[in-house]
FIMARKE-343147 format. One record per residue (C-alpha): residue number from 0; residue in one letter; x, y, z. Coordinates in pm, whole numbers, plus 50000, padded with zeros to 5 digits. Last residue first. Example, Ala and Ser with C-alpha at 12.3 -4.5 7.8 and 13.67 -1.06 7.14 Angstrom:
// FIMARKE-343147
NODE_1_s_51367_49894_50714
NODE_0_a_51230_49550_50780
//
This chain:
// FIMARKE-343147
NODE_244_x_54736_53956_44332
NODE_243_x_54954_54001_44023
NODE_242_x_54778_54062_43707
NODE_241_x_54908_54421_43600
NODE_240_x_54734_54712_43481
NODE_239_x_54940_54954_43402
NODE_238_x_55245_55132_43579
NODE_237_x_55300_55476_43476
NODE_236_x_55504_55592_43193
NODE_235_x_55892_55668_43243
NODE_234_x_56078_55915_43012
NODE_233_x_56402_55918_43091
NODE_232_x_56579_56179_43278
NODE_231_x_56788_56462_43144
NODE_230_x_57056_56585_43377
NODE_229_x_57133_56984_43426
NODE_228_x_57387_57104_43258
NODE_227_x_57776_57171_43361
NODE_226_x_57906_56943_43113
NODE_225_x_57684_57138_42857
NODE_224_x_57928_57431_42832
NODE_223_x_58157_57217_42711
NODE_222_x_57996_57132_42469
NODE_221_x_57813_56833_42274
NODE_220_x_57771_56678_42627
NODE_219_x_57549_56335_42606
NODE_218_x_57271_56294_42848
NODE_217_x_57411_56263_43196
NODE_216_x_57172_55988_43411
NODE_215_x_56993_56135_43654
NODE_214_x_56707_55891_43604
NODE_213_x_56769_55585_43429
NODE_212_x_56941_55419_43716
NODE_211_x_56613_55398_43910
NODE_210_x_56403_55248_43628
NODE_209_x_56658_55012_43550
NODE_208_x_56672_54904_43894
NODE_207_x_56313_54830_43912
NODE_206_x_56288_54671_43587
NODE_205_x_56557_54411_43725
NODE_204_x_56441_54359_44045
NODE_203_x_56086_54259_43957
NODE_202_x_56240_53861_43916
NODE_201_x_56292_53882_44265
NODE_200_x_55931_53912_44344
NODE_199_x_55916_53561_44524
NODE_198_x_56234_53686_44731
NODE_197_x_56042_53971_44870
NODE_196_x_56115_54315_44714
NODE_195_x_56138_54561_45003
NODE_194_x_56482_54741_44927
NODE_193_x_56412_54739_44520
NODE_192_x_56070_54932_44582
NODE_191_x_56259_55164_44880
NODE_190_x_56493_55257_44579
NODE_189_x_56223_55297_44318
NODE_188_x_56069_55536_44590
NODE_187_x_56367_55723_44641
NODE_186_x_56425_55715_44230
NODE_185_x_56105_55914_44258
NODE_184_x_56145_56168_44500
NODE_183_x_56453_56279_44295
NODE_182_x_56262_56307_44004
NODE_181_x_56019_56489_44079
NODE_180_x_55830_56599_43752
NODE_179_x_55510_56510_43808
NODE_178_x_55541_56197_43599
NODE_177_x_55844_56062_43817
NODE_176_x_55654_56149_44113
NODE_175_x_55374_55907_43983
NODE_174_x_55625_55581_43830
NODE_173_x_55771_55616_44178
NODE_172_x_55438_55602_44408
NODE_171_x_55356_55276_44164
NODE_170_x_55726_55135_44228
NODE_169_x_55678_55209_44663
NODE_168_x_55311_55066_44605
NODE_167_x_55439_54742_44452
NODE_166_x_55755_54717_44671
NODE_165_x_55512_54696_44969
NODE_164_x_55230_54484_44823
NODE_163_x_55355_54149_44968
NODE_162_x_55477_54320_45304
NODE_161_x_55141_54457_45362
NODE_160_x_55064_54789_45373
NODE_159_x_55105_55085_45545
NODE_158_x_54950_55413_45459
NODE_157_x_54900_55638_45127
NODE_156_x_54893_55484_44823
NODE_155_x_54557_55588_44774
NODE_154_x_54653_55924_44843
NODE_153_x_54930_55946_44611
NODE_152_x_54626_55914_44336
NODE_151_x_54463_56138_44446
NODE_150_x_54730_56383_44406
NODE_149_x_54834_56240_44022
NODE_148_x_54484_56362_43940
NODE_147_x_54577_56357_43534
NODE_146_x_54357_56070_43402
NODE_145_x_54704_55857_43392
NODE_144_x_54755_55962_43788
NODE_143_x_54414_55858_43866
NODE_142_x_54506_55497_43646
NODE_141_x_54772_55409_43823
NODE_140_x_54644_55528_44213
NODE_139_x_54351_55306_44074
NODE_138_x_54598_55045_43997
NODE_137_x_54690_55004_44341
NODE_136_x_54383_55069_44534
NODE_135_x_54244_54745_44299
NODE_134_x_54527_54544_44385
NODE_133_x_54461_54615_44754
NODE_132_x_54140_54550_44775
NODE_131_x_54185_54205_44607
NODE_130_x_54434_54144_44895
NODE_129_x_54172_54219_45178
NODE_128_x_53859_54089_44985
NODE_127_x_53503_54132_45076
NODE_126_x_53499_54314_44779
NODE_125_x_53289_54610_44795
NODE_124_x_53332_54962_44760
NODE_123_x_53724_54941_44608
NODE_122_x_53595_54668_44359
NODE_121_x_53380_54903_44220
NODE_120_x_53642_55210_44226
NODE_119_x_53829_54927_44009
NODE_118_x_53565_54915_43784
NODE_117_x_53454_55324_43757
NODE_116_x_53851_55332_43702
NODE_115_x_53906_55155_43418
NODE_114_x_53548_55266_43236
NODE_113_x_53715_55631_43282
NODE_112_x_54081_55499_43212
NODE_111_x_53969_55372_42843
NODE_110_x_54272_55364_42678
NODE_109_x_54166_55025_42507
NODE_108_x_54449_54834_42726
NODE_107_x_54320_55025_43009
NODE_106_x_53940_54921_42949
NODE_105_x_54062_54574_42928
NODE_104_x_54222_54580_43262
NODE_103_x_53946_54763_43405
NODE_102_x_53715_54431_43283
NODE_101_x_54000_54212_43473
NODE_100_x_53967_54389_43785
NODE_99_x_53553_54422_43751
NODE_98_x_53562_54006_43758
NODE_97_x_53758_53951_43975
NODE_96_x_53575_54164_44208
NODE_95_x_53285_53990_44088
NODE_94_x_53434_53612_44175
NODE_93_x_53543_53734_44477
NODE_92_x_53163_53753_44570
NODE_91_x_52988_54027_44773
NODE_90_x_52868_54180_44468
NODE_89_x_52730_53796_44324
NODE_88_x_52321_53942_44159
NODE_87_x_52424_54298_44064
NODE_86_x_52800_54281_44024
NODE_85_x_52808_53945_43846
NODE_84_x_52560_54046_43589
NODE_83_x_52743_54346_43523
NODE_82_x_53032_54097_43453
NODE_81_x_52802_53910_43246
NODE_80_x_52749_54191_43051
NODE_79_x_53094_54336_43020
NODE_78_x_53139_53985_42876
NODE_77_x_52891_53952_42622
NODE_76_x_52981_54265_42534
NODE_75_x_53389_54240_42509
NODE_74_x_53289_53884_42311
NODE_73_x_53092_54079_42028
NODE_72_x_53352_54338_41979
NODE_71_x_53629_54086_41958
NODE_70_x_53794_53922_42238
NODE_69_x_54196_53950_42249
NODE_68_x_54302_53769_42517
NODE_67_x_54443_53441_42325
NODE_66_x_54083_53496_42059
NODE_65_x_53868_53493_42394
NODE_64_x_53984_53575_42761
NODE_63_x_53665_53821_42816
NODE_62_x_53438_53575_42736
NODE_61_x_53575_53270_42841
NODE_60_x_53632_53469_43168
NODE_59_x_53263_53514_43190
NODE_58_x_53117_53187_43115
NODE_57_x_53408_53089_43436
NODE_56_x_53242_53393_43620
NODE_55_x_52893_53250_43577
NODE_54_x_52960_52866_43666
NODE_53_x_53117_53020_43991
NODE_52_x_52818_53255_44072
NODE_51_x_52608_52968_44026
NODE_50_x_52827_52725_44227
NODE_49_x_52895_52956_44498
NODE_48_x_52502_53008_44519
NODE_47_x_52405_52646_44534
NODE_46_x_52658_52575_44794
NODE_45_x_52533_52857_45048
NODE_44_x_52161_52756_44996
NODE_43_x_52280_52399_45104
NODE_42_x_52474_52510_45383
NODE_41_x_52170_52726_45455
NODE_40_x_51901_52505_45467
NODE_39_x_52158_52288_45690
NODE_38_x_52182_52551_45941
NODE_37_x_51814_52608_45922
NODE_36_x_51735_52223_45986
NODE_35_x_51952_52267_46244
NODE_34_x_51791_52578_46433
NODE_33_x_51472_52471_46361
NODE_32_x_51561_52190_46580
NODE_31_x_51677_52360_46840
NODE_30_x_51429_52613_46859
NODE_29_x_51160_52337_46886
NODE_28_x_51349_52155_47121
NODE_27_x_51373_52477_47336
NODE_26_x_50986_52522_47296
NODE_25_x_50941_52181_47397
NODE_24_x_51132_52236_47706
NODE_23_x_51005_52532_47782
NODE_22_x_50594_52412_47805
NODE_21_x_50695_52135_47983
NODE_20_x_50865_52304_48296
NODE_19_x_50557_52411_48498
NODE_18_x_50306_52150_48403
NODE_17_x_50599_51898_48356
NODE_16_x_50699_51948_48739
NODE_15_x_50327_51913_48840
NODE_14_x_50280_51611_48670
NODE_13_x_50575_51427_48771
NODE_12_x_50504_51516_49142
NODE_11_x_50171_51344_49082
NODE_10_x_50330_51103_48970
NODE_9_x_50569_51053_49180
NODE_8_x_50261_51103_49463
NODE_7_x_50111_50809_49309
NODE_6_x_50453_50557_49324
NODE_5_x_50459_50632_49653
NODE_4_x_50107_50575_49704
NODE_3_x_50169_50211_49555
NODE_2_x_50469_50141_49788
NODE_1_x_50278_50206_50116
NODE_0_x_49979_50002_49967
//
């Protein structure tokens, strides 16, 4: 009898406990399940989105690099259209930033510096990748200098950058200074770039040394008076679009 009463009391106690806590437990289970299935859905959607962006970028590359890198007008139109689609639909993806950098290079090669500047500015405003941002900033500085706004260009190159970009930024700074006629500043910038080259960037040393050495080289003297004339610097164009990343 005592055992029976104890069981009844235990049942009643359990009922009271469930009445007080059951709702919270059910809610917790529901939320946990919702979170689990929500995460599974997010992962699936993320994979689908990534695949769509990747496929679109591959189509873009096929058009932009057709004919061994010399696409015709129809292919260029296709590339620009696909690039816009990447920016509109997948703007937070690296694929969109890479496409914009590629379109900027094509525009610069065609001397359409305004279009190049717009593409590079888009990368700066939208890319989620720090390395691509640094690449775009350096190229935009070169384009701005070529468009006649060297002060804006130099501002883009201000500040400390990672070691992998230090030499590249210093070289671009030298190109802009030389364009402005500041030979001493340009030579110092090229020397700085040489000093900051990483081992994997050694292939750039010869060109940098040529740039630095060309500044201040004396012109051939025709008369004794010419010996005292100011040295004539070799004309060096601003850095153009490159593929390093």
